[in-house]
mmCIF file as gemmi writes it, N, C-alpha and C atoms, coordinates in Angstrom:
data_model
loop_
_atom_site.group_PDB
_atom_site.id
_atom_site.type_symbol
_atom_site.label_atom_id
_atom_site.label_alt_id
_atom_site.label_comp_id
_atom_site.label_asym_id
_atom_site.label_entity_id
_atom_site.label_seq_id
_atom_site.pdbx_PDB_ins_code
_atom_site.Cartn_x
_atom_site.Cartn_y
_atom_site.Cartn_z
_atom_site.occupancy
_atom_site.B_iso_or_equiv
_atom_site.pdbx_formal_charge
_atom_site.auth_seq_id
_atom_site.auth_asym_id
_atom_site.pdbx_PDB_model_num
ATOM 1 N N . MET Axp A 1 ? -2.353 11.748 10.934 1 0 ? 1 A 1
ATOM 2 C CA . MET Axp A 1 ? -3.047 10.581 11.427 1 0 ? 1 A 1
ATOM 3 C C . MET Axp A 1 ? -2.573 9.313 10.716 1 0 ? 1 A 1
ATOM 4 N N . LEU Axp A 2 ? -2.259 9.387 9.422 1 0 ? 2 A 1
ATOM 5 C CA . LEU Axp A 2 ? -1.84 8.194 8.684 1 0 ? 2 A 1
ATOM 6 C C . LEU Axp A 2 ? -0.326 7.988 8.67 1 0 ? 2 A 1
ATOM 7 N N . ARG Axp A 3 ? 0.43 9.029 8.856 1 0 ? 3 A 1
ATOM 8 C CA . ARG Axp A 3 ? 1.889 8.948 8.749 1 0 ? 3 A 1
ATOM 9 C C . ARG Axp A 3 ? 2.485 7.817 9.598 1 0 ? 3 A 1
ATOM 10 N N . PRO Axp A 4 ? 2.055 7.627 10.868 1 0 ? 4 A 1
ATOM 11 C CA . PRO Axp A 4 ? 2.638 6.543 11.677 1 0 ? 4 A 1
ATOM 12 C C . PRO Axp A 4 ? 2.397 5.147 11.09 1 0 ? 4 A 1
ATOM 13 N N . LEU Axp A 5 ? 1.329 4.981 10.314 1 0 ? 5 A 1
ATOM 14 C CA . LEU Axp A 5 ? 1.042 3.667 9.731 1 0 ? 5 A 1
ATOM 15 C C . LEU Axp A 5 ? 2.1 3.258 8.71 1 0 ? 5 A 1
ATOM 16 N N . PHE Axp A 6 ? 2.787 4.215 8.142 1 0 ? 6 A 1
ATOM 17 C CA . PHE Axp A 6 ? 3.766 3.927 7.096 1 0 ? 6 A 1
ATOM 18 C C . PHE Axp A 6 ? 5.211 4 7.605 1 0 ? 6 A 1
ATOM 19 N N . SER Axp A 7 ? 5.402 4.118 8.901 1 0 ? 7 A 1
ATOM 20 C CA . SER Axp A 7 ? 6.745 4.291 9.45 1 0 ? 7 A 1
ATOM 21 C C . SER Axp A 7 ? 7.626 3.055 9.273 1 0 ? 7 A 1
ATOM 22 N N . ALA Axp A 8 ? 7.04 1.869 9.099 1 0 ? 8 A 1
ATOM 23 C CA . ALA Axp A 8 ? 7.84 0.649 8.937 1 0 ? 8 A 1
ATOM 24 C C . ALA Axp A 8 ? 8.431 0.513 7.535 1 0 ? 8 A 1
ATOM 25 N N . LEU Axp A 9 ? 7.948 1.29 6.581 1 0 ? 9 A 1
ATOM 26 C CA . LEU Axp A 9 ? 8.465 1.19 5.211 1 0 ? 9 A 1
ATOM 27 C C . LEU Axp A 9 ? 9.85 1.816 5.142 1 0 ? 9 A 1
ATOM 28 N N . LYS Axp A 10 ? 10.796 1.038 4.681 1 0 ? 10 A 1
ATOM 29 C CA . LYS Axp A 10 ? 12.178 1.495 4.547 1 0 ? 10 A 1
ATOM 30 C C . LYS Axp A 10 ? 12.664 1.159 3.153 1 0 ? 10 A 1
ATOM 31 N N . PRO Axp A 11 ? 13.42 1.998 2.496 1 0 ? 11 A 1
ATOM 32 C CA . PRO Axp A 11 ? 13.723 3.358 2.901 1 0 ? 11 A 1
ATOM 33 C C . PRO Axp A 11 ? 12.494 4.247 2.75 1 0 ? 11 A 1
ATOM 34 N N . ARG Axp A 12 ? 12.548 5.434 3.32 1 0 ? 12 A 1
ATOM 35 C CA . ARG Axp A 12 ? 11.425 6.361 3.22 1 0 ? 12 A 1
ATOM 36 C C . ARG Axp A 12 ? 11.175 6.692 1.757 1 0 ? 12 A 1
ATOM 37 N N . GLN Axp A 13 ? 9.931 6.721 1.392 1 0 ? 13 A 1
ATOM 38 C CA . GLN Axp A 13 ? 9.535 7.013 0.022 1 0 ? 13 A 1
ATOM 39 C C . GLN Axp A 13 ? 9.119 8.476 -0.082 1 0 ? 13 A 1
ATOM 40 N N . LEU Axp A 14 ? 9.847 9.264 -0.853 1 0 ? 14 A 1
ATOM 41 C CA . LEU Axp A 14 ? 9.572 10.696 -0.943 1 0 ? 14 A 1
ATOM 42 C C . LEU Axp A 14 ? 8.195 10.973 -1.536 1 0 ? 14 A 1
ATOM 43 N N . HIS Axp A 15 ? 7.794 10.172 -2.518 1 0 ? 15 A 1
ATOM 44 C CA . HIS Axp A 15 ? 6.479 10.399 -3.116 1 0 ? 15 A 1
ATOM 45 C C . HIS Axp A 15 ? 5.378 10.15 -2.079 1 0 ? 15 A 1
ATOM 46 N N . LEU Axp A 16 ? 5.528 9.106 -1.287 1 0 ? 16 A 1
ATOM 47 C CA . LEU Axp A 16 ? 4.564 8.826 -0.222 1 0 ? 16 A 1
ATOM 48 C C . LEU Axp A 16 ? 4.517 9.987 0.767 1 0 ? 16 A 1
ATOM 49 N N . GLU Axp A 17 ? 5.672 10.485 1.165 1 0 ? 17 A 1
ATOM 50 C CA . GLU Axp A 17 ? 5.726 11.621 2.091 1 0 ? 17 A 1
ATOM 51 C C . GLU Axp A 17 ? 5.005 12.833 1.5 1 0 ? 17 A 1
ATOM 52 N N . SER Axp A 18 ? 5.177 13.048 0.213 1 0 ? 18 A 1
ATOM 53 C CA . SER Axp A 18 ? 4.54 14.178 -0.453 1 0 ? 18 A 1
ATOM 54 C C . SER Axp A 18 ? 3.016 14.024 -0.477 1 0 ? 18 A 1
ATOM 55 N N . VAL Axp A 19 ? 2.537 12.815 -0.711 1 0 ? 19 A 1
ATOM 56 C CA . VAL Axp A 19 ? 1.085 12.574 -0.694 1 0 ? 19 A 1
ATOM 57 C C . VAL Axp A 19 ? 0.539 12.788 0.718 1 0 ? 19 A 1
ATOM 58 N N . LEU Axp A 20 ? 1.218 12.24 1.718 1 0 ? 20 A 1
ATOM 59 C CA . LEU Axp A 20 ? 0.759 12.387 3.095 1 0 ? 20 A 1
ATOM 60 C C . LEU Axp A 20 ? 0.749 13.849 3.548 1 0 ? 20 A 1
ATOM 61 N N . ALA Axp A 21 ? 1.652 14.647 3.004 1 0 ? 21 A 1
ATOM 62 C CA . ALA Axp A 21 ? 1.709 16.063 3.354 1 0 ? 21 A 1
ATOM 63 C C . ALA Axp A 21 ? 0.717 16.899 2.548 1 0 ? 21 A 1
ATOM 64 N N . GLY Axp A 22 ? 0.055 16.273 1.565 1 0 ? 22 A 1
ATOM 65 C CA . GLY Axp A 22 ? -0.922 16.998 0.755 1 0 ? 22 A 1
ATOM 66 C C . GLY Axp A 22 ? -0.331 17.754 -0.414 1 0 ? 22 A 1
ATOM 67 N N . HIS Axp A 23 ? 0.918 17.449 -0.78 1 0 ? 23 A 1
ATOM 68 C CA . HIS Axp A 23 ? 1.579 18.147 -1.877 1 0 ? 23 A 1
ATOM 69 C C . HIS Axp A 23 ? 1.48 17.409 -3.207 1 0 ? 23 A 1
ATOM 70 N N . SER Axp A 24 ? 1.14 16.134 -3.178 1 0 ? 24 A 1
ATOM 71 C CA . SER Axp A 24 ? 0.987 15.332 -4.399 1 0 ? 24 A 1
ATOM 72 C C . SER Axp A 24 ? -0.344 14.594 -4.331 1 0 ? 24 A 1
ATOM 73 N N . SER Axp A 25 ? -0.859 14.247 -5.479 1 0 ? 25 A 1
ATOM 74 C CA . SER Axp A 25 ? -2.148 13.55 -5.509 1 0 ? 25 A 1
ATOM 75 C C . SER Axp A 25 ? -1.944 12.044 -5.328 1 0 ? 25 A 1
ATOM 76 N N . GLY Axp A 26 ? -2.948 11.418 -4.804 1 0 ? 26 A 1
ATOM 77 C CA . GLY Axp A 26 ? -2.94 9.976 -4.604 1 0 ? 26 A 1
ATOM 78 C C . GLY Axp A 26 ? -4.274 9.539 -4.046 1 0 ? 26 A 1
ATOM 79 N N . ARG Axp A 27 ? -4.57 8.268 -4.187 1 0 ? 27 A 1
ATOM 80 C CA . ARG Axp A 27 ? -5.806 7.718 -3.636 1 0 ? 27 A 1
ATOM 81 C C . ARG Axp A 27 ? -5.468 7.029 -2.322 1 0 ? 27 A 1
ATOM 82 N N . VAL Axp A 28 ? -6.207 7.356 -1.284 1 0 ? 28 A 1
ATOM 83 C CA . VAL Axp A 28 ? -5.958 6.832 0.052 1 0 ? 28 A 1
ATOM 84 C C . VAL Axp A 28 ? -7.113 5.92 0.445 1 0 ? 28 A 1
ATOM 85 N N . PHE Axp A 29 ? -6.758 4.738 0.953 1 0 ? 29 A 1
ATOM 86 C CA . PHE Axp A 29 ? -7.75 3.759 1.399 1 0 ? 29 A 1
ATOM 87 C C . PHE Axp A 29 ? -7.398 3.342 2.818 1 0 ? 29 A 1
ATOM 88 N N . VAL Axp A 30 ? -8.409 3.253 3.669 1 0 ? 30 A 1
ATOM 89 C CA . VAL Axp A 30 ? -8.187 2.833 5.052 1 0 ? 30 A 1
ATOM 90 C C . VAL Axp A 30 ? -9.156 1.72 5.403 1 0 ? 30 A 1
ATOM 91 N N . ASP Axp A 31 ? -8.797 0.947 6.431 1 0 ? 31 A 1
ATOM 92 C CA . ASP Axp A 31 ? -9.663 -0.149 6.846 1 0 ? 31 A 1
ATOM 93 C C . ASP Axp A 31 ? -10.888 0.344 7.603 1 0 ? 31 A 1
ATOM 94 N N . ARG Axp A 32 ? -10.79 1.505 8.217 1 0 ? 32 A 1
ATOM 95 C CA . ARG Axp A 32 ? -11.942 2.137 8.866 1 0 ? 32 A 1
ATOM 96 C C . ARG Axp A 32 ? -11.652 3.625 8.986 1 0 ? 32 A 1
ATOM 97 N N . ILE Axp A 33 ? -12.707 4.429 8.875 1 0 ? 33 A 1
ATOM 98 C CA . ILE Axp A 33 ? -12.543 5.881 8.878 1 0 ? 33 A 1
ATOM 99 C C . ILE Axp A 33 ? -12.067 6.384 10.235 1 0 ? 33 A 1
ATOM 100 N N . GLU Axp A 34 ? -12.713 5.93 11.29 1 0 ? 34 A 1
ATOM 101 C CA . GLU Axp A 34 ? -12.324 6.355 12.634 1 0 ? 34 A 1
ATOM 102 C C . GLU Axp A 34 ? -11.123 5.541 13.078 1 0 ? 34 A 1
ATOM 103 N N . ARG Axp A 35 ? -10.04 6.206 13.373 1 0 ? 35 A 1
ATOM 104 C CA . ARG Axp A 35 ? -8.802 5.567 13.848 1 0 ? 35 A 1
ATOM 105 C C . ARG Axp A 35 ? -8.369 4.39 12.973 1 0 ? 35 A 1
ATOM 106 N N . PRO Axp A 36 ? -7.921 4.654 11.769 1 0 ? 36 A 1
ATOM 107 C CA . PRO Axp A 36 ? -7.454 3.581 10.871 1 0 ? 36 A 1
ATOM 108 C C . PRO Axp A 36 ? -6.3 2.792 11.49 1 0 ? 36 A 1
ATOM 109 N N . ARG Axp A 37 ? -6.316 1.491 11.248 1 0 ? 37 A 1
ATOM 110 C CA . ARG Axp A 37 ? -5.227 0.612 11.688 1 0 ? 37 A 1
ATOM 111 C C . ARG Axp A 37 ? -4.371 0.174 10.508 1 0 ? 37 A 1
ATOM 112 N N . ALA Axp A 38 ? -4.952 0.186 9.32 1 0 ? 38 A 1
ATOM 113 C CA . ALA Axp A 38 ? -4.232 -0.192 8.096 1 0 ? 38 A 1
ATOM 114 C C . ALA Axp A 38 ? -4.663 0.772 6.995 1 0 ? 38 A 1
ATOM 115 N N . ALA Axp A 39 ? -3.726 1.072 6.1 1 0 ? 39 A 1
ATOM 116 C CA . ALA Axp A 39 ? -4.028 2.01 5.024 1 0 ? 39 A 1
ATOM 117 C C . ALA Axp A 39 ? -3.214 1.653 3.796 1 0 ? 39 A 1
ATOM 118 N N . ALA Axp A 40 ? -3.699 2.125 2.674 1 0 ? 40 A 1
ATOM 119 C CA . ALA Axp A 40 ? -2.978 1.974 1.414 1 0 ? 40 A 1
ATOM 120 C C . ALA Axp A 40 ? -3.088 3.283 0.651 1 0 ? 40 A 1
ATOM 121 N N . ILE Axp A 41 ? -2.019 3.637 -0.003 1 0 ? 41 A 1
ATOM 122 C CA . ILE Axp A 41 ? -1.999 4.824 -0.85 1 0 ? 41 A 1
ATOM 123 C C . ILE Axp A 41 ? -1.542 4.386 -2.228 1 0 ? 41 A 1
ATOM 124 N N . VAL Axp A 42 ? -2.35 4.695 -3.221 1 0 ? 42 A 1
ATOM 125 C CA . VAL Axp A 42 ? -2.019 4.407 -4.614 1 0 ? 42 A 1
ATOM 126 C C . VAL Axp A 42 ? -1.732 5.761 -5.253 1 0 ? 42 A 1
ATOM 127 N N . ALA Axp A 43 ? -0.487 5.937 -5.688 1 0 ? 43 A 1
ATOM 128 C CA . ALA Axp A 43 ? -0.079 7.226 -6.236 1 0 ? 43 A 1
ATOM 129 C C . ALA Axp A 43 ? 0.998 7.005 -7.287 1 0 ? 43 A 1
ATOM 130 N N . GLY Axp A 44 ? 0.828 7.624 -8.422 1 0 ? 44 A 1
ATOM 131 C CA . GLY Axp A 44 ? 1.824 7.487 -9.48 1 0 ? 44 A 1
ATOM 132 C C . GLY Axp A 44 ? 1.977 6.04 -9.904 1 0 ? 44 A 1
ATOM 133 N N . GLU Axp A 45 ? 3.205 5.578 -9.981 1 0 ? 45 A 1
ATOM 134 C CA . GLU Axp A 45 ? 3.477 4.204 -10.387 1 0 ? 45 A 1
ATOM 135 C C . GLU Axp A 45 ? 3.747 3.304 -9.198 1 0 ? 45 A 1
ATOM 136 N N . GLY Axp A 46 ? 3.288 3.713 -8.02 1 0 ? 46 A 1
ATOM 137 C CA . GLY Axp A 46 ? 3.548 2.907 -6.838 1 0 ? 46 A 1
ATOM 138 C C . GLY Axp A 46 ? 2.365 2.862 -5.895 1 0 ? 46 A 1
ATOM 139 N N . SER Axp A 47 ? 2.338 1.826 -5.103 1 0 ? 47 A 1
ATOM 140 C CA . SER Axp A 47 ? 1.331 1.654 -4.063 1 0 ? 47 A 1
ATOM 141 C C . SER Axp A 47 ? 2.066 1.391 -2.767 1 0 ? 47 A 1
ATOM 142 N N . HIS Axp A 48 ? 1.531 1.921 -1.682 1 0 ? 48 A 1
ATOM 143 C CA . HIS Axp A 48 ? 2.161 1.799 -0.377 1 0 ? 48 A 1
ATOM 144 C C . HIS Axp A 48 ? 1.141 1.244 0.598 1 0 ? 48 A 1
ATOM 145 N N . ILE Axp A 49 ? 1.518 0.23 1.337 1 0 ? 49 A 1
ATOM 146 C CA . ILE Axp A 49 ? 0.631 -0.39 2.307 1 0 ? 49 A 1
ATOM 147 C C . ILE Axp A 49 ? 1.298 -0.275 3.669 1 0 ? 49 A 1
ATOM 148 N N . GLY Axp A 50 ? 0.526 0.163 4.655 1 0 ? 50 A 1
ATOM 149 C CA . GLY Axp A 50 ? 1.106 0.351 5.968 1 0 ? 50 A 1
ATOM 150 C C . GLY Axp A 50 ? 0.132 0.038 7.085 1 0 ? 50 A 1
ATOM 151 N N . GLY Axp A 51 ? 0.664 0.003 8.272 1 0 ? 51 A 1
ATOM 152 C CA . GLY Axp A 51 ? -0.132 -0.263 9.461 1 0 ? 51 A 1
ATOM 153 C C . GLY Axp A 51 ? -0.164 -1.734 9.804 1 0 ? 51 A 1
ATOM 154 N N . GLU Axp A 52 ? -1.157 -2.109 10.592 1 0 ? 52 A 1
ATOM 155 C CA . GLU Axp A 52 ? -1.341 -3.511 10.935 1 0 ? 52 A 1
ATOM 156 C C . GLU Axp A 52 ? -1.678 -4.284 9.667 1 0 ? 52 A 1
ATOM 157 N N . CYS Axp A 53 ? -1.632 -5.592 9.762 1 0 ? 53 A 1
ATOM 158 C CA . CYS Axp A 53 ? -1.938 -6.393 8.58 1 0 ? 53 A 1
ATOM 159 C C . CYS Axp A 53 ? -3.332 -6.041 8.067 1 0 ? 53 A 1
ATOM 160 N N . PRO Axp A 54 ? -3.428 -5.53 6.851 1 0 ? 54 A 1
ATOM 161 C CA . PRO Axp A 54 ? -4.727 -5.169 6.297 1 0 ? 54 A 1
ATOM 162 C C . PRO Axp A 54 ? -5.623 -6.393 6.128 1 0 ? 54 A 1
ATOM 163 N N . THR Axp A 55 ? -6.909 -6.159 6.136 1 0 ? 55 A 1
ATOM 164 C CA . THR Axp A 55 ? -7.861 -7.24 5.92 1 0 ? 55 A 1
ATOM 165 C C . THR Axp A 55 ? -7.784 -7.702 4.468 1 0 ? 55 A 1
ATOM 166 N N . ASP Axp A 56 ? -8.257 -8.912 4.219 1 0 ? 56 A 1
ATOM 167 C CA . ASP Axp A 56 ? -8.312 -9.416 2.849 1 0 ? 56 A 1
ATOM 168 C C . ASP Axp A 56 ? -9.195 -8.526 1.984 1 0 ? 56 A 1
ATOM 169 N N . THR Axp A 57 ? -10.228 -7.935 2.572 1 0 ? 57 A 1
ATOM 170 C CA . THR Axp A 57 ? -11.115 -7.047 1.815 1 0 ? 57 A 1
ATOM 171 C C . THR Axp A 57 ? -10.357 -5.825 1.319 1 0 ? 57 A 1
ATOM 172 N N . LEU Axp A 58 ? -9.584 -5.205 2.206 1 0 ? 58 A 1
ATOM 173 C CA . LEU Axp A 58 ? -8.807 -4.031 1.796 1 0 ? 58 A 1
ATOM 174 C C . LEU Axp A 58 ? -7.745 -4.42 0.771 1 0 ? 58 A 1
ATOM 175 N N . LEU Axp A 59 ? -7.049 -5.522 1.003 1 0 ? 59 A 1
ATOM 176 C CA . LEU Axp A 59 ? -6.026 -5.971 0.055 1 0 ? 59 A 1
ATOM 177 C C . LEU Axp A 59 ? -6.635 -6.31 -1.301 1 0 ? 59 A 1
ATOM 178 N N . GLY Axp A 60 ? -7.796 -6.946 -1.309 1 0 ? 60 A 1
ATOM 179 C CA . GLY Axp A 60 ? -8.477 -7.265 -2.563 1 0 ? 60 A 1
ATOM 180 C C . GLY Axp A 60 ? -8.887 -6.011 -3.314 1 0 ? 60 A 1
ATOM 181 N N . ALA Axp A 61 ? -9.341 -4.995 -2.578 1 0 ? 61 A 1
ATOM 182 C CA . ALA Axp A 61 ? -9.717 -3.731 -3.212 1 0 ? 61 A 1
ATOM 183 C C . ALA Axp A 61 ? -8.508 -3.059 -3.839 1 0 ? 61 A 1
ATOM 184 N N . ILE Axp A 62 ? -7.384 -3.086 -3.132 1 0 ? 62 A 1
ATOM 185 C CA . ILE Axp A 62 ? -6.155 -2.503 -3.682 1 0 ? 62 A 1
ATOM 186 C C . ILE Axp A 62 ? -5.728 -3.284 -4.922 1 0 ? 62 A 1
ATOM 187 N N . ASN Axp A 63 ? -5.792 -4.611 -4.853 1 0 ? 63 A 1
ATOM 188 C CA . ASN Axp A 63 ? -5.436 -5.442 -5.992 1 0 ? 63 A 1
ATOM 189 C C . ASN Axp A 63 ? -6.262 -5.062 -7.22 1 0 ? 63 A 1
ATOM 190 N N . SER Axp A 64 ? -7.546 -4.807 -7.033 1 0 ? 64 A 1
ATOM 191 C CA . SER Axp A 64 ? -8.413 -4.49 -8.176 1 0 ? 64 A 1
ATOM 192 C C . SER Axp A 64 ? -8.064 -3.155 -8.818 1 0 ? 64 A 1
ATOM 193 N N . LEU Axp A 65 ? -7.369 -2.287 -8.091 1 0 ? 65 A 1
ATOM 194 C CA . LEU Axp A 65 ? -6.991 -0.983 -8.627 1 0 ? 65 A 1
ATOM 195 C C . LEU Axp A 65 ? -5.628 -0.976 -9.309 1 0 ? 65 A 1
ATOM 196 N N . LEU Axp A 66 ? -4.839 -2.012 -9.09 1 0 ? 66 A 1
ATOM 197 C CA . LEU Axp A 66 ? -3.5 -2.042 -9.658 1 0 ? 66 A 1
ATOM 198 C C . LEU Axp A 66 ? -3.543 -2.306 -11.156 1 0 ? 66 A 1
ATOM 199 N N . PRO Axp A 67 ? -2.686 -1.641 -11.907 1 0 ? 67 A 1
ATOM 200 C CA . PRO Axp A 67 ? -2.693 -1.817 -13.357 1 0 ? 67 A 1
ATOM 201 C C . PRO Axp A 67 ? -2.236 -3.218 -13.753 1 0 ? 67 A 1
ATOM 202 N N . ARG Axp A 68 ? -2.839 -3.732 -14.804 1 0 ? 68 A 1
ATOM 203 C CA . ARG Axp A 68 ? -2.465 -5.05 -15.322 1 0 ? 68 A 1
ATOM 204 C C . ARG Axp A 68 ? -1.624 -4.938 -16.585 1 0 ? 68 A 1
ATOM 205 N N . ASP Axp A 69 ? -1.497 -3.709 -17.101 1 0 ? 69 A 1
ATOM 206 C CA . ASP Axp A 69 ? -0.813 -3.533 -18.38 1 0 ? 69 A 1
ATOM 207 C C . ASP Axp A 69 ? 0.483 -2.743 -18.28 1 0 ? 69 A 1
ATOM 208 N N . GLN Axp A 70 ? 0.964 -2.524 -17.067 1 0 ? 70 A 1
ATOM 209 C CA . GLN Axp A 70 ? 2.225 -1.813 -16.887 1 0 ? 70 A 1
ATOM 210 C C . GLN Axp A 70 ? 2.849 -2.232 -15.571 1 0 ? 70 A 1
ATOM 211 N N . HIS Axp A 71 ? 4.1 -1.88 -15.412 1 0 ? 71 A 1
ATOM 212 C CA . HIS Axp A 71 ? 4.8 -2.186 -14.167 1 0 ? 71 A 1
ATOM 213 C C . HIS Axp A 71 ? 4.335 -1.237 -13.081 1 0 ? 71 A 1
ATOM 214 N N . THR Axp A 72 ? 4.278 -1.724 -11.886 1 0 ? 72 A 1
ATOM 215 C CA . THR Axp A 72 ? 3.997 -0.888 -10.724 1 0 ? 72 A 1
ATOM 216 C C . THR Axp A 72 ? 4.803 -1.426 -9.554 1 0 ? 72 A 1
ATOM 217 N N . ALA Axp A 73 ? 5.095 -0.58 -8.619 1 0 ? 73 A 1
ATOM 218 C CA . ALA Axp A 73 ? 5.824 -0.986 -7.42 1 0 ? 73 A 1
ATOM 219 C C . ALA Axp A 73 ? 4.852 -0.991 -6.247 1 0 ? 73 A 1
ATOM 220 N N . ILE Axp A 74 ? 4.958 -2.014 -5.417 1 0 ? 74 A 1
ATOM 221 C CA . ILE Axp A 74 ? 4.143 -2.1 -4.218 1 0 ? 74 A 1
ATOM 222 C C . ILE Axp A 74 ? 5.102 -2.134 -3.034 1 0 ? 74 A 1
ATOM 223 N N . PHE Axp A 75 ? 4.975 -1.168 -2.168 1 0 ? 75 A 1
ATOM 224 C CA . PHE Axp A 75 ? 5.815 -1.093 -0.984 1 0 ? 75 A 1
ATOM 225 C C . PHE Axp A 75 ? 4.972 -1.529 0.203 1 0 ? 75 A 1
ATOM 226 N N . PHE Axp A 76 ? 5.467 -2.507 0.957 1 0 ? 76 A 1
ATOM 227 C CA . PHE Axp A 76 ? 4.7 -3.011 2.1 1 0 ? 76 A 1
ATOM 228 C C . PHE Axp A 76 ? 5.654 -3.34 3.235 1 0 ? 76 A 1
ATOM 229 N N . PRO Axp A 77 ? 5.127 -3.397 4.456 1 0 ? 77 A 1
ATOM 230 C CA . PRO Axp A 77 ? 5.993 -3.69 5.603 1 0 ? 77 A 1
ATOM 231 C C . PRO Axp A 77 ? 6.622 -5.07 5.474 1 0 ? 77 A 1
ATOM 232 N N . PRO Axp A 78 ? 7.828 -5.243 5.99 1 0 ? 78 A 1
ATOM 233 C CA . PRO Axp A 78 ? 8.515 -6.528 5.862 1 0 ? 78 A 1
ATOM 234 C C . PRO Axp A 78 ? 7.82 -7.674 6.592 1 0 ? 78 A 1
ATOM 235 N N . ASP Axp A 79 ? 6.955 -7.369 7.543 1 0 ? 79 A 1
ATOM 236 C CA . ASP Axp A 79 ? 6.278 -8.427 8.291 1 0 ? 79 A 1
ATOM 237 C C . ASP Axp A 79 ? 4.894 -8.773 7.736 1 0 ? 79 A 1
ATOM 238 N N . LEU Axp A 80 ? 4.583 -8.31 6.519 1 0 ? 80 A 1
ATOM 239 C CA . LEU Axp A 80 ? 3.3 -8.655 5.909 1 0 ? 80 A 1
ATOM 240 C C . LEU Axp A 80 ? 3.264 -10.164 5.67 1 0 ? 80 A 1
ATOM 241 N N . PRO Axp A 81 ? 2.268 -10.867 6.239 1 0 ? 81 A 1
ATOM 242 C CA . PRO Axp A 81 ? 2.21 -12.326 6.098 1 0 ? 81 A 1
ATOM 243 C C . PRO Axp A 81 ? 2.074 -12.757 4.632 1 0 ? 81 A 1
ATOM 244 N N . SER Axp A 82 ? 2.598 -13.929 4.318 1 0 ? 82 A 1
ATOM 245 C CA . SER Axp A 82 ? 2.56 -14.412 2.933 1 0 ? 82 A 1
ATOM 246 C C . SER Axp A 82 ? 1.128 -14.592 2.452 1 0 ? 82 A 1
ATOM 247 N N . GLN Axp A 83 ? 0.201 -14.959 3.326 1 0 ? 83 A 1
ATOM 248 C CA . GLN Axp A 83 ? -1.211 -15.081 2.936 1 0 ? 83 A 1
ATOM 249 C C . GLN Axp A 83 ? -1.748 -13.736 2.463 1 0 ? 83 A 1
ATOM 250 N N . ALA Axp A 84 ? -1.407 -12.662 3.186 1 0 ? 84 A 1
ATOM 251 C CA . ALA Axp A 84 ? -1.854 -11.324 2.809 1 0 ? 84 A 1
ATOM 252 C C . ALA Axp A 84 ? -1.214 -10.902 1.487 1 0 ? 84 A 1
ATOM 253 N N . LEU Axp A 85 ? 0.052 -11.225 1.324 1 0 ? 85 A 1
ATOM 254 C CA . LEU Axp A 85 ? 0.738 -10.909 0.072 1 0 ? 85 A 1
ATOM 255 C C . LEU Axp A 85 ? 0.087 -11.64 -1.098 1 0 ? 85 A 1
ATOM 256 N N . GLY Axp A 86 ? -0.364 -12.879 -0.86 1 0 ? 86 A 1
ATOM 257 C CA . GLY Axp A 86 ? -1.06 -13.632 -1.9 1 0 ? 86 A 1
ATOM 258 C C . GLY Axp A 86 ? -2.339 -12.954 -2.343 1 0 ? 86 A 1
ATOM 259 N N . VAL Axp A 87 ? -3.102 -12.408 -1.399 1 0 ? 87 A 1
ATOM 260 C CA . VAL Axp A 87 ? -4.342 -11.689 -1.739 1 0 ? 87 A 1
ATOM 261 C C . VAL Axp A 87 ? -4.015 -10.425 -2.516 1 0 ? 87 A 1
ATOM 262 N N . LEU Axp A 88 ? -3.005 -9.697 -2.065 1 0 ? 88 A 1
ATOM 263 C CA . LEU Axp A 88 ? -2.618 -8.457 -2.719 1 0 ? 88 A 1
ATOM 264 C C . LEU Axp A 88 ? -2.146 -8.693 -4.152 1 0 ? 88 A 1
ATOM 265 N N . ALA Axp A 89 ? -1.392 -9.754 -4.374 1 0 ? 89 A 1
ATOM 266 C CA . ALA Axp A 89 ? -0.782 -10.006 -5.675 1 0 ? 89 A 1
ATOM 267 C C . ALA Axp A 89 ? -1.594 -10.936 -6.565 1 0 ? 89 A 1
ATOM 268 N N . ASP Axp A 90 ? -2.767 -11.338 -6.149 1 0 ? 90 A 1
ATOM 269 C CA . ASP Axp A 90 ? -3.58 -12.28 -6.922 1 0 ? 90 A 1
ATOM 270 C C . ASP Axp A 90 ? -3.782 -11.782 -8.353 1 0 ? 90 A 1
ATOM 271 N N . GLY Axp A 91 ? -3.387 -12.585 -9.308 1 0 ? 91 A 1
ATOM 272 C CA . GLY Axp A 91 ? -3.565 -12.249 -10.723 1 0 ? 91 A 1
ATOM 273 C C . GLY Axp A 91 ? -2.504 -11.318 -11.285 1 0 ? 91 A 1
ATOM 274 N N . LEU Axp A 92 ? -1.523 -10.958 -10.488 1 0 ? 92 A 1
ATOM 275 C CA . LEU Axp A 92 ? -0.46 -10.068 -10.953 1 0 ? 92 A 1
ATOM 276 C C . LEU Axp A 92 ? 0.82 -10.851 -11.165 1 0 ? 92 A 1
ATOM 277 N N . TYR Axp A 93 ? 1.609 -10.413 -12.119 1 0 ? 93 A 1
ATOM 278 C CA . TYR Axp A 93 ? 2.964 -10.904 -12.227 1 0 ? 93 A 1
ATOM 279 C C . TYR Axp A 93 ? 3.773 -10.104 -11.223 1 0 ? 93 A 1
ATOM 280 N N . MET Axp A 94 ? 4.429 -10.785 -10.315 1 0 ? 94 A 1
ATOM 281 C CA . MET Axp A 94 ? 5.094 -10.061 -9.243 1 0 ? 94 A 1
ATOM 282 C C . MET Axp A 94 ? 6.511 -10.549 -9.043 1 0 ? 94 A 1
ATOM 283 N N . ARG Axp A 95 ? 7.411 -9.612 -8.844 1 0 ? 95 A 1
ATOM 284 C CA . ARG Axp A 95 ? 8.79 -9.909 -8.485 1 0 ? 95 A 1
ATOM 285 C C . ARG Axp A 95 ? 9.098 -9.161 -7.223 1 0 ? 95 A 1
ATOM 286 N N . ARG Axp A 96 ? 9.774 -9.82 -6.317 1 0 ? 96 A 1
ATOM 287 C CA . ARG Axp A 96 ? 10.139 -9.161 -5.078 1 0 ? 96 A 1
ATOM 288 C C . ARG Axp A 96 ? 11.533 -8.565 -5.231 1 0 ? 96 A 1
ATOM 289 N N . ALA Axp A 97 ? 11.634 -7.284 -4.946 1 0 ? 97 A 1
ATOM 290 C CA . ALA Axp A 97 ? 12.92 -6.591 -4.989 1 0 ? 97 A 1
ATOM 291 C C . ALA Axp A 97 ? 13.278 -6.195 -3.568 1 0 ? 97 A 1
ATOM 292 N N . VAL Axp A 98 ? 14.52 -6.372 -3.23 1 0 ? 98 A 1
ATOM 293 C CA . VAL Axp A 98 ? 14.945 -6.017 -1.881 1 0 ? 98 A 1
ATOM 294 C C . VAL Axp A 98 ? 15.724 -4.731 -1.906 1 0 ? 98 A 1
């Protein structure tokens, strides 16, 4: 059910695939339980955001879970609006890697 939401992330992330398949642990967040349109998975040293543009509420919740004392990678679709990226990265030191 969630796998299609992350199809825009390139290259494919093996750790994300493992979490979605139930082989690795991770925390999964969705914008709504019935038929999610946006989701985030926080697992290991990375976070993955997929689906339609997540709400500011979901992005703010993900931001609050991100570590402030270590590096982490955030993988998100290339069409994520800059306003949404601002909510996600609020209070974080962030570098964009291509």
